GUVEXKE-571439 format. One record per residue (C-alpha): x, y, z; chain; residue in three letters. Coordinates in nm, 3 decimals, padded with zeros to 5 digits, always signed. Each point is the difference from the previous one (the first is absolute). Layout:
! residues N
<atom><u>X</u><v>Y</v><w>Z</w><lomi>A</lomi><roro>ala</roro></atom>
...
//
This chain:
! residues 224
<atom><u>+00.001</u><v>-00.023</v><w>+00.011</w><lomi>A</lomi><roro>met</roro></atom>
<atom><u>+00.127</u><v>+00.360</v><w>-00.116</w><lomi>A</lomi><roro>thr</roro></atom>
<atom><u>+00.035</u><v>+00.283</v><w>+00.222</w><lomi>A</lomi><roro>asp</roro></atom>
<atom><u>-00.320</u><v>+00.164</v><w>-00.171</w><lomi>A</lomi><roro>leu</roro></atom>
<atom><u>-00.211</u><v>-00.313</v><w>+00.088</w><lomi>A</lomi><roro>gly</roro></atom>
<atom><u>+00.110</u><v>+00.021</v><w>+00.361</w><lomi>A</lomi><roro>lys</roro></atom>
<atom><u>-00.068</u><v>+00.370</v><w>+00.031</w><lomi>A</lomi><roro>ile</roro></atom>
<atom><u>-00.382</u><v>-00.073</v><w>-00.142</w><lomi>A</lomi><roro>met</roro></atom>
<atom><u>-00.036</u><v>-00.304</v><w>+00.253</w><lomi>A</lomi><roro>lys</roro></atom>
<atom><u>+00.073</u><v>+00.257</v><w>+00.261</w><lomi>A</lomi><roro>ile</roro></atom>
<atom><u>-00.236</u><v>+00.239</v><w>-00.135</w><lomi>A</lomi><roro>val</roro></atom>
<atom><u>-00.307</u><v>-00.241</v><w>-00.006</w><lomi>A</lomi><roro>arg</roro></atom>
<atom><u>+00.090</u><v>-00.109</v><w>+00.335</w><lomi>A</lomi><roro>ala</roro></atom>
<atom><u>-00.046</u><v>+00.351</v><w>+00.101</w><lomi>A</lomi><roro>ile</roro></atom>
<atom><u>-00.317</u><v>+00.071</v><w>-00.161</w><lomi>A</lomi><roro>arg</roro></atom>
<atom><u>-00.162</u><v>-00.303</v><w>+00.125</w><lomi>A</lomi><roro>gln</roro></atom>
<atom><u>+00.099</u><v>+00.097</v><w>+00.337</w><lomi>A</lomi><roro>gly</roro></atom>
<atom><u>+00.222</u><v>-00.301</v><w>+00.088</w><lomi>A</lomi><roro>arg</roro></atom>
<atom><u>+00.324</u><v>+00.244</v><w>+00.041</w><lomi>A</lomi><roro>ile</roro></atom>
<atom><u>-00.053</u><v>+00.319</v><w>+00.198</w><lomi>A</lomi><roro>leu</roro></atom>
<atom><u>+00.292</u><v>+00.239</v><w>-00.124</w><lomi>A</lomi><roro>pro</roro></atom>
<atom><u>-00.044</u><v>+00.226</v><w>+00.303</w><lomi>A</lomi><roro>asn</roro></atom>
<atom><u>-00.082</u><v>-00.138</v><w>+00.338</w><lomi>A</lomi><roro>lys</roro></atom>
<atom><u>-00.219</u><v>+00.276</v><w>+00.188</w><lomi>A</lomi><roro>pro</roro></atom>
<atom><u>+00.178</u><v>+00.170</v><w>+00.272</w><lomi>A</lomi><roro>lys</roro></atom>
<atom><u>-00.152</u><v>-00.014</v><w>+00.357</w><lomi>A</lomi><roro>ser</roro></atom>
<atom><u>-00.107</u><v>+00.325</v><w>+00.134</w><lomi>A</lomi><roro>thr</roro></atom>
<atom><u>+00.210</u><v>-00.019</v><w>+00.324</w><lomi>A</lomi><roro>ser</roro></atom>
<atom><u>+00.360</u><v>-00.155</v><w>+00.028</w><lomi>A</lomi><roro>ser</roro></atom>
<atom><u>-00.041</u><v>-00.048</v><w>+00.327</w><lomi>A</lomi><roro>lys</roro></atom>
<atom><u>-00.074</u><v>-00.319</v><w>+00.181</w><lomi>A</lomi><roro>phe</roro></atom>
<atom><u>-00.359</u><v>-00.044</v><w>+00.056</w><lomi>A</lomi><roro>gln</roro></atom>
<atom><u>-00.112</u><v>-00.230</v><w>+00.285</w><lomi>A</lomi><roro>pro</roro></atom>
<atom><u>-00.286</u><v>-00.230</v><w>-00.037</w><lomi>A</lomi><roro>his</roro></atom>
<atom><u>-00.239</u><v>-00.017</v><w>+00.330</w><lomi>A</lomi><roro>ala</roro></atom>
<atom><u>-00.094</u><v>-00.391</v><w>+00.003</w><lomi>A</lomi><roro>ile</roro></atom>
<atom><u>-00.217</u><v>+00.031</v><w>+00.316</w><lomi>A</lomi><roro>trp</roro></atom>
<atom><u>-00.246</u><v>+00.249</v><w>-00.165</w><lomi>A</lomi><roro>thr</roro></atom>
<atom><u>-00.134</u><v>-00.248</v><w>-00.246</w><lomi>A</lomi><roro>glu</roro></atom>
<atom><u>-00.285</u><v>-00.221</v><w>+00.065</w><lomi>A</lomi><roro>glu</roro></atom>
<atom><u>+00.068</u><v>-00.355</v><w>+00.113</w><lomi>A</lomi><roro>thr</roro></atom>
<atom><u>-00.111</u><v>-00.263</v><w>-00.252</w><lomi>A</lomi><roro>ser</roro></atom>
<atom><u>-00.302</u><v>-00.211</v><w>+00.107</w><lomi>A</lomi><roro>ser</roro></atom>
<atom><u>+00.186</u><v>-00.332</v><w>-00.068</w><lomi>A</lomi><roro>ser</roro></atom>
<atom><u>+00.298</u><v>+00.074</v><w>+00.240</w><lomi>A</lomi><roro>his</roro></atom>
<atom><u>-00.083</u><v>+00.076</v><w>+00.378</w><lomi>A</lomi><roro>pro</roro></atom>
<atom><u>+00.091</u><v>+00.351</v><w>+00.134</w><lomi>A</lomi><roro>pro</roro></atom>
<atom><u>+00.352</u><v>+00.027</v><w>+00.162</w><lomi>A</lomi><roro>pro</roro></atom>
<atom><u>-00.047</u><v>-00.030</v><w>+00.377</w><lomi>A</lomi><roro>leu</roro></atom>
<atom><u>+00.161</u><v>+00.286</v><w>+00.246</w><lomi>A</lomi><roro>pro</roro></atom>
<atom><u>+00.303</u><v>-00.104</v><w>+00.153</w><lomi>A</lomi><roro>ala</roro></atom>
<atom><u>-00.041</u><v>-00.062</v><w>+00.394</w><lomi>A</lomi><roro>pro</roro></atom>
<atom><u>+00.125</u><v>+00.289</v><w>+00.204</w><lomi>A</lomi><roro>lys</roro></atom>
<atom><u>+00.239</u><v>-00.079</v><w>+00.322</w><lomi>A</lomi><roro>pro</roro></atom>
<atom><u>-00.111</u><v>+00.128</v><w>+00.344</w><lomi>A</lomi><roro>pro</roro></atom>
<atom><u>+00.117</u><v>+00.350</v><w>+00.095</w><lomi>A</lomi><roro>leu</roro></atom>
<atom><u>+00.289</u><v>-00.043</v><w>+00.244</w><lomi>A</lomi><roro>pro</roro></atom>
<atom><u>-00.077</u><v>+00.050</v><w>+00.363</w><lomi>A</lomi><roro>thr</roro></atom>
<atom><u>+00.204</u><v>+00.099</v><w>+00.335</w><lomi>A</lomi><roro>asn</roro></atom>
<atom><u>+00.173</u><v>-00.352</v><w>+00.011</w><lomi>A</lomi><roro>ala</roro></atom>
<atom><u>+00.146</u><v>+00.020</v><w>-00.314</w><lomi>A</lomi><roro>glu</roro></atom>
<atom><u>+00.218</u><v>+00.372</v><w>+00.093</w><lomi>A</lomi><roro>ser</roro></atom>
<atom><u>+00.336</u><v>-00.010</v><w>+00.065</w><lomi>A</lomi><roro>tyr</roro></atom>
<atom><u>-00.030</u><v>+00.178</v><w>+00.302</w><lomi>A</lomi><roro>asn</roro></atom>
<atom><u>-00.350</u><v>-00.129</v><w>+00.152</w><lomi>A</lomi><roro>pro</roro></atom>
<atom><u>-00.160</u><v>+00.068</v><w>+00.319</w><lomi>A</lomi><roro>pro</roro></atom>
<atom><u>+00.126</u><v>-00.207</v><w>+00.317</w><lomi>A</lomi><roro>glu</roro></atom>
<atom><u>-00.340</u><v>-00.186</v><w>+00.019</w><lomi>A</lomi><roro>glu</roro></atom>
<atom><u>+00.027</u><v>-00.158</v><w>-00.351</w><lomi>A</lomi><roro>tyr</roro></atom>
<atom><u>+00.373</u><v>-00.133</v><w>+00.080</w><lomi>A</lomi><roro>leu</roro></atom>
<atom><u>-00.029</u><v>-00.383</v><w>+00.102</w><lomi>A</lomi><roro>pro</roro></atom>
<atom><u>+00.106</u><v>-00.127</v><w>+00.317</w><lomi>A</lomi><roro>thr</roro></atom>
<atom><u>+00.254</u><v>-00.304</v><w>+00.027</w><lomi>A</lomi><roro>glu</roro></atom>
<atom><u>-00.320</u><v>-00.233</v><w>+00.042</w><lomi>A</lomi><roro>glu</roro></atom>
<atom><u>-00.164</u><v>+00.139</v><w>-00.282</w><lomi>A</lomi><roro>glu</roro></atom>
<atom><u>+00.257</u><v>-00.045</v><w>-00.219</w><lomi>A</lomi><roro>gln</roro></atom>
<atom><u>+00.081</u><v>-00.346</v><w>+00.083</w><lomi>A</lomi><roro>lys</roro></atom>
<atom><u>-00.361</u><v>-00.113</v><w>-00.032</w><lomi>A</lomi><roro>ser</roro></atom>
<atom><u>-00.020</u><v>+00.188</v><w>-00.355</w><lomi>A</lomi><roro>trp</roro></atom>
<atom><u>+00.337</u><v>-00.198</v><w>-00.107</w><lomi>A</lomi><roro>glu</roro></atom>
<atom><u>-00.170</u><v>-00.333</v><w>+00.146</w><lomi>A</lomi><roro>glu</roro></atom>
<atom><u>-00.286</u><v>+00.060</v><w>-00.247</w><lomi>A</lomi><roro>leu</roro></atom>
<atom><u>-00.039</u><v>-00.131</v><w>-00.360</w><lomi>A</lomi><roro>asp</roro></atom>
<atom><u>+00.053</u><v>+00.285</v><w>-00.255</w><lomi>A</lomi><roro>pro</roro></atom>
<atom><u>-00.371</u><v>-00.067</v><w>-00.107</w><lomi>A</lomi><roro>glu</roro></atom>
<atom><u>-00.110</u><v>+00.040</v><w>+00.343</w><lomi>A</lomi><roro>asp</roro></atom>
<atom><u>+00.138</u><v>+00.364</v><w>+00.083</w><lomi>A</lomi><roro>arg</roro></atom>
<atom><u>-00.174</u><v>+00.283</v><w>+00.046</w><lomi>A</lomi><roro>glu</roro></atom>
<atom><u>+00.276</u><v>+00.213</v><w>-00.192</w><lomi>A</lomi><roro>arg</roro></atom>
<atom><u>+00.302</u><v>-00.135</v><w>-00.181</w><lomi>A</lomi><roro>asn</roro></atom>
<atom><u>+00.217</u><v>+00.209</v><w>+00.165</w><lomi>A</lomi><roro>phe</roro></atom>
<atom><u>+00.089</u><v>+00.151</v><w>+00.361</w><lomi>A</lomi><roro>leu</roro></atom>
<atom><u>+00.021</u><v>+00.368</v><w>+00.050</w><lomi>A</lomi><roro>pro</roro></atom>
<atom><u>+00.335</u><v>+00.146</v><w>+00.109</w><lomi>A</lomi><roro>gln</roro></atom>
<atom><u>+00.125</u><v>+00.311</v><w>+00.075</w><lomi>A</lomi><roro>lys</roro></atom>
<atom><u>+00.288</u><v>+00.214</v><w>-00.144</w><lomi>A</lomi><roro>tyr</roro></atom>
<atom><u>+00.154</u><v>+00.332</v><w>+00.082</w><lomi>A</lomi><roro>pro</roro></atom>
<atom><u>-00.015</u><v>+00.123</v><w>-00.334</w><lomi>A</lomi><roro>ser</roro></atom>
<atom><u>-00.163</u><v>-00.112</v><w>-00.351</w><lomi>A</lomi><roro>leu</roro></atom>
<atom><u>+00.368</u><v>-00.021</v><w>-00.143</w><lomi>A</lomi><roro>arg</roro></atom>
<atom><u>+00.051</u><v>-00.308</v><w>+00.211</w><lomi>A</lomi><roro>leu</roro></atom>
<atom><u>-00.275</u><v>-00.191</v><w>-00.115</w><lomi>A</lomi><roro>val</roro></atom>
<atom><u>+00.091</u><v>-00.297</v><w>-00.207</w><lomi>A</lomi><roro>pro</roro></atom>
<atom><u>-00.146</u><v>-00.113</v><w>-00.330</w><lomi>A</lomi><roro>ala</roro></atom>
<atom><u>-00.302</u><v>-00.218</v><w>+00.042</w><lomi>A</lomi><roro>tyr</roro></atom>
<atom><u>+00.129</u><v>-00.384</v><w>-00.024</w><lomi>A</lomi><roro>asn</roro></atom>
<atom><u>-00.354</u><v>-00.131</v><w>-00.135</w><lomi>A</lomi><roro>arg</roro></atom>
<atom><u>-00.063</u><v>+00.269</v><w>-00.236</w><lomi>A</lomi><roro>phe</roro></atom>
<atom><u>+00.073</u><v>-00.236</v><w>-00.319</w><lomi>A</lomi><roro>ile</roro></atom>
<atom><u>-00.217</u><v>-00.282</v><w>+00.133</w><lomi>A</lomi><roro>lys</roro></atom>
<atom><u>-00.267</u><v>+00.224</v><w>+00.084</w><lomi>A</lomi><roro>glu</roro></atom>
<atom><u>-00.015</u><v>+00.170</v><w>-00.350</w><lomi>A</lomi><roro>arg</roro></atom>
<atom><u>+00.003</u><v>-00.376</v><w>-00.137</w><lomi>A</lomi><roro>phe</roro></atom>
<atom><u>-00.280</u><v>-00.106</v><w>+00.161</w><lomi>A</lomi><roro>asn</roro></atom>
<atom><u>-00.181</u><v>+00.305</v><w>-00.078</w><lomi>A</lomi><roro>arg</roro></atom>
<atom><u>+00.070</u><v>-00.053</v><w>-00.356</w><lomi>A</lomi><roro>gln</roro></atom>
<atom><u>-00.108</u><v>-00.332</v><w>+00.020</w><lomi>A</lomi><roro>leu</roro></atom>
<atom><u>-00.344</u><v>+00.075</v><w>+00.152</w><lomi>A</lomi><roro>asp</roro></atom>
<atom><u>-00.048</u><v>+00.245</v><w>-00.287</w><lomi>A</lomi><roro>leu</roro></atom>
<atom><u>+00.092</u><v>-00.290</v><w>-00.263</w><lomi>A</lomi><roro>tyr</roro></atom>
<atom><u>-00.237</u><v>-00.250</v><w>+00.177</w><lomi>A</lomi><roro>leu</roro></atom>
<atom><u>-00.286</u><v>+00.248</v><w>+00.048</w><lomi>A</lomi><roro>ala</roro></atom>
<atom><u>-00.308</u><v>-00.136</v><w>-00.167</w><lomi>A</lomi><roro>pro</roro></atom>
<atom><u>-00.117</u><v>+00.192</v><w>-00.302</w><lomi>A</lomi><roro>arg</roro></atom>
<atom><u>-00.381</u><v>+00.003</v><w>+00.012</w><lomi>A</lomi><roro>val</roro></atom>
<atom><u>-00.202</u><v>+00.213</v><w>-00.242</w><lomi>A</lomi><roro>gln</roro></atom>
<atom><u>-00.290</u><v>+00.158</v><w>+00.138</w><lomi>A</lomi><roro>arg</roro></atom>
<atom><u>-00.318</u><v>-00.021</v><w>-00.211</w><lomi>A</lomi><roro>val</roro></atom>
<atom><u>-00.263</u><v>+00.256</v><w>+00.092</w><lomi>A</lomi><roro>lys</roro></atom>
<atom><u>-00.350</u><v>-00.169</v><w>+00.077</w><lomi>A</lomi><roro>leu</roro></atom>
<atom><u>-00.282</u><v>+00.130</v><w>-00.170</w><lomi>A</lomi><roro>asn</roro></atom>
<atom><u>-00.285</u><v>-00.090</v><w>+00.247</w><lomi>A</lomi><roro>val</roro></atom>
<atom><u>-00.371</u><v>+00.062</v><w>-00.041</w><lomi>A</lomi><roro>asp</roro></atom>
<atom><u>-00.097</u><v>+00.214</v><w>+00.316</w><lomi>A</lomi><roro>pro</roro></atom>
<atom><u>-00.349</u><v>-00.200</v><w>-00.050</w><lomi>A</lomi><roro>glu</roro></atom>
<atom><u>+00.157</u><v>-00.344</v><w>+00.071</w><lomi>A</lomi><roro>ser</roro></atom>
<atom><u>+00.131</u><v>+00.144</v><w>+00.322</w><lomi>A</lomi><roro>leu</roro></atom>
<atom><u>-00.363</u><v>+00.015</v><w>+00.123</w><lomi>A</lomi><roro>ile</roro></atom>
<atom><u>-00.115</u><v>-00.271</v><w>+00.219</w><lomi>A</lomi><roro>pro</roro></atom>
<atom><u>-00.331</u><v>-00.156</v><w>-00.150</w><lomi>A</lomi><roro>lys</roro></atom>
<atom><u>-00.308</u><v>-00.016</v><w>+00.228</w><lomi>A</lomi><roro>leu</roro></atom>
<atom><u>-00.147</u><v>-00.342</v><w>+00.058</w><lomi>A</lomi><roro>pro</roro></atom>
<atom><u>-00.288</u><v>-00.132</v><w>-00.155</w><lomi>A</lomi><roro>ser</roro></atom>
<atom><u>-00.324</u><v>+00.047</v><w>+00.205</w><lomi>A</lomi><roro>pro</roro></atom>
<atom><u>-00.067</u><v>-00.378</v><w>-00.060</w><lomi>A</lomi><roro>asn</roro></atom>
<atom><u>+00.305</u><v>-00.085</v><w>+00.201</w><lomi>A</lomi><roro>ser</roro></atom>
<atom><u>-00.112</u><v>+00.226</v><w>+00.305</w><lomi>A</lomi><roro>leu</roro></atom>
<atom><u>-00.329</u><v>-00.214</v><w>+00.041</w><lomi>A</lomi><roro>lys</roro></atom>
<atom><u>-00.184</u><v>-00.064</v><w>+00.242</w><lomi>A</lomi><roro>pro</roro></atom>
<atom><u>-00.077</u><v>+00.366</v><w>+00.072</w><lomi>A</lomi><roro>phe</roro></atom>
<atom><u>-00.069</u><v>+00.072</v><w>+00.384</w><lomi>A</lomi><roro>pro</roro></atom>
<atom><u>-00.368</u><v>+00.046</v><w>+00.052</w><lomi>A</lomi><roro>asn</roro></atom>
<atom><u>-00.012</u><v>+00.076</v><w>+00.400</w><lomi>A</lomi><roro>tyr</roro></atom>
<atom><u>+00.105</u><v>+00.244</v><w>+00.206</w><lomi>A</lomi><roro>arg</roro></atom>
<atom><u>+00.248</u><v>-00.123</v><w>+00.273</w><lomi>A</lomi><roro>ser</roro></atom>
<atom><u>-00.083</u><v>+00.314</v><w>+00.258</w><lomi>A</lomi><roro>leu</roro></atom>
<atom><u>-00.293</u><v>+00.214</v><w>+00.052</w><lomi>A</lomi><roro>gln</roro></atom>
<atom><u>+00.010</u><v>+00.311</v><w>+00.224</w><lomi>A</lomi><roro>phe</roro></atom>
<atom><u>-00.331</u><v>+00.115</v><w>+00.035</w><lomi>A</lomi><roro>arg</roro></atom>
<atom><u>-00.216</u><v>+00.307</v><w>+00.188</w><lomi>A</lomi><roro>his</roro></atom>
<atom><u>-00.332</u><v>-00.144</v><w>+00.094</w><lomi>A</lomi><roro>val</roro></atom>
<atom><u>-00.182</u><v>+00.315</v><w>+00.109</w><lomi>A</lomi><roro>glu</roro></atom>
<atom><u>+00.143</u><v>+00.270</v><w>-00.276</w><lomi>A</lomi><roro>ser</roro></atom>
<atom><u>+00.223</u><v>+00.009</v><w>-00.330</w><lomi>A</lomi><roro>arg</roro></atom>
<atom><u>+00.350</u><v>+00.037</v><w>+00.038</w><lomi>A</lomi><roro>ala</roro></atom>
<atom><u>+00.171</u><v>+00.333</v><w>-00.147</w><lomi>A</lomi><roro>arg</roro></atom>
<atom><u>+00.371</u><v>-00.039</v><w>+00.036</w><lomi>A</lomi><roro>cys</roro></atom>
<atom><u>+00.264</u><v>-00.280</v><w>+00.135</w><lomi>A</lomi><roro>ile</roro></atom>
<atom><u>+00.381</u><v>+00.026</v><w>+00.067</w><lomi>A</lomi><roro>ser</roro></atom>
<atom><u>+00.244</u><v>-00.312</v><w>+00.046</w><lomi>A</lomi><roro>ile</roro></atom>
<atom><u>+00.293</u><v>+00.017</v><w>+00.243</w><lomi>A</lomi><roro>ser</roro></atom>
<atom><u>+00.348</u><v>+00.017</v><w>-00.130</w><lomi>A</lomi><roro>pro</roro></atom>
<atom><u>+00.089</u><v>-00.365</v><w>+00.083</w><lomi>A</lomi><roro>asp</roro></atom>
<atom><u>-00.298</u><v>-00.111</v><w>-00.170</w><lomi>A</lomi><roro>gly</roro></atom>
<atom><u>-00.172</u><v>-00.162</v><w>+00.336</w><lomi>A</lomi><roro>ser</roro></atom>
<atom><u>-00.294</u><v>+00.221</v><w>+00.084</w><lomi>A</lomi><roro>trp</roro></atom>
<atom><u>-00.253</u><v>+00.210</v><w>-00.177</w><lomi>A</lomi><roro>val</roro></atom>
<atom><u>-00.234</u><v>+00.242</v><w>+00.117</w><lomi>A</lomi><roro>ile</roro></atom>
<atom><u>-00.302</u><v>+00.134</v><w>-00.168</w><lomi>A</lomi><roro>ser</roro></atom>
<atom><u>-00.250</u><v>+00.245</v><w>+00.046</w><lomi>A</lomi><roro>gly</roro></atom>
<atom><u>-00.364</u><v>+00.032</v><w>-00.072</w><lomi>A</lomi><roro>asp</roro></atom>
<atom><u>-00.285</u><v>+00.272</v><w>-00.023</w><lomi>A</lomi><roro>glu</roro></atom>
<atom><u>-00.144</u><v>-00.021</v><w>+00.370</w><lomi>A</lomi><roro>asp</roro></atom>
<atom><u>+00.350</u><v>+00.086</v><w>+00.133</w><lomi>A</lomi><roro>gly</roro></atom>
<atom><u>+00.124</u><v>-00.354</v><w>+00.087</w><lomi>A</lomi><roro>val</roro></atom>
<atom><u>+00.356</u><v>-00.082</v><w>-00.021</w><lomi>A</lomi><roro>val</roro></atom>
<atom><u>+00.088</u><v>-00.348</v><w>-00.027</w><lomi>A</lomi><roro>ser</roro></atom>
<atom><u>+00.327</u><v>-00.184</v><w>+00.054</w><lomi>A</lomi><roro>leu</roro></atom>
<atom><u>+00.045</u><v>-00.323</v><w>-00.236</w><lomi>A</lomi><roro>trp</roro></atom>
<atom><u>+00.256</u><v>-00.297</v><w>+00.056</w><lomi>A</lomi><roro>glu</roro></atom>
<atom><u>+00.077</u><v>-00.044</v><w>-00.375</w><lomi>A</lomi><roro>phe</roro></atom>
<atom><u>+00.130</u><v>-00.361</v><w>+00.006</w><lomi>A</lomi><roro>val</roro></atom>
<atom><u>-00.334</u><v>-00.136</v><w>+00.144</w><lomi>A</lomi><roro>val</roro></atom>
<atom><u>-00.268</u><v>+00.317</v><w>-00.070</w><lomi>A</lomi><roro>gly</roro></atom>
<atom><u>-00.088</u><v>+00.034</v><w>+00.360</w><lomi>A</lomi><roro>arg</roro></atom>
<atom><u>-00.092</u><v>+00.329</v><w>+00.149</w><lomi>A</lomi><roro>glu</roro></atom>
<atom><u>+00.222</u><v>+00.060</v><w>+00.315</w><lomi>A</lomi><roro>val</roro></atom>
<atom><u>-00.146</u><v>+00.335</v><w>+00.115</w><lomi>A</lomi><roro>lys</roro></atom>
<atom><u>-00.255</u><v>+00.279</v><w>-00.077</w><lomi>A</lomi><roro>arg</roro></atom>
<atom><u>+00.026</u><v>+00.374</v><w>+00.068</w><lomi>A</lomi><roro>trp</roro></atom>
<atom><u>-00.335</u><v>+00.219</v><w>-00.031</w><lomi>A</lomi><roro>lys</roro></atom>
<atom><u>+00.008</u><v>+00.370</v><w>-00.142</w><lomi>A</lomi><roro>phe</roro></atom>
<atom><u>-00.235</u><v>+00.281</v><w>-00.016</w><lomi>A</lomi><roro>asn</roro></atom>
<atom><u>-00.045</u><v>+00.028</v><w>-00.386</w><lomi>A</lomi><roro>gly</roro></atom>
<atom><u>+00.113</u><v>-00.180</v><w>-00.298</w><lomi>A</lomi><roro>lys</roro></atom>
<atom><u>+00.345</u><v>-00.118</v><w>-00.052</w><lomi>A</lomi><roro>ile</roro></atom>
<atom><u>+00.181</u><v>+00.200</v><w>-00.278</w><lomi>A</lomi><roro>gly</roro></atom>
<atom><u>+00.351</u><v>-00.123</v><w>-00.008</w><lomi>A</lomi><roro>ala</roro></atom>
<atom><u>+00.220</u><v>-00.289</v><w>+00.174</w><lomi>A</lomi><roro>leu</roro></atom>
<atom><u>+00.371</u><v>-00.023</v><w>-00.006</w><lomi>A</lomi><roro>ala</roro></atom>
<atom><u>+00.269</u><v>-00.214</v><w>+00.194</w><lomi>A</lomi><roro>trp</roro></atom>
<atom><u>+00.321</u><v>+00.140</v><w>+00.129</w><lomi>A</lomi><roro>cys</roro></atom>
<atom><u>+00.277</u><v>-00.082</v><w>-00.274</w><lomi>A</lomi><roro>pro</roro></atom>
<atom><u>+00.248</u><v>-00.103</v><w>+00.301</w><lomi>A</lomi><roro>arg</roro></atom>
<atom><u>+00.041</u><v>-00.347</v><w>+00.077</w><lomi>A</lomi><roro>thr</roro></atom>
<atom><u>+00.125</u><v>+00.023</v><w>+00.339</w><lomi>A</lomi><roro>asp</roro></atom>
<atom><u>-00.349</u><v>+00.130</v><w>+00.137</w><lomi>A</lomi><roro>val</roro></atom>
<atom><u>-00.371</u><v>-00.102</v><w>-00.099</w><lomi>A</lomi><roro>ala</roro></atom>
<atom><u>-00.250</u><v>+00.287</v><w>-00.013</w><lomi>A</lomi><roro>tyr</roro></atom>
<atom><u>-00.203</u><v>+00.161</v><w>-00.260</w><lomi>A</lomi><roro>phe</roro></atom>
<atom><u>-00.204</u><v>+00.359</v><w>-00.064</w><lomi>A</lomi><roro>ala</roro></atom>
<atom><u>-00.350</u><v>+00.017</v><w>-00.041</w><lomi>A</lomi><roro>val</roro></atom>
<atom><u>-00.166</u><v>+00.277</v><w>-00.183</w><lomi>A</lomi><roro>gly</roro></atom>
<atom><u>-00.357</u><v>+00.075</v><w>+00.081</w><lomi>A</lomi><roro>val</roro></atom>
//
């Protein structure tokens, strides 16, 4: 192939778009960072779990703790006798005159390794949002047929023989009932058996009755 044929072949590739003669230059030559955490997570992969945060240091972890945090000889001996899994803390508080004299933490590498191992072994569970119908949470009422036989009698009856009762009131503990009628008679009833225990006579119609709400005393007020 001659040089003219090569040139024509390159020209056809440029016209067809297979060869770009000049690449478009970027607007900025500076490095543009890409925020990977702002993108939405894919539905096929679970979202990343947040890393566990270590607890905040206390007075026992200070290089100059108060005297009450320093262990005694008996406490130090009992701490050394325990297994590492049973110890409340994996170190003993110690006191140093200055921060420059504090040695390096001898368990730093091992604790870092255990923390990275916990992150690696943490279960990756994808939480799926549940679409629950609110109507399905409402309990269904039983069928009336399942409640048969219905009660057809009265267990207790409080009756004023001479006149009609106008008001009643029940004691706070639910053991006593007072009633008042149009003739001014106030009756005290025992609620369990429906028996009239005592009766009082007032001049005029009984308009209102009320028990005292306190449970340590038992008295009521009558409005005529």
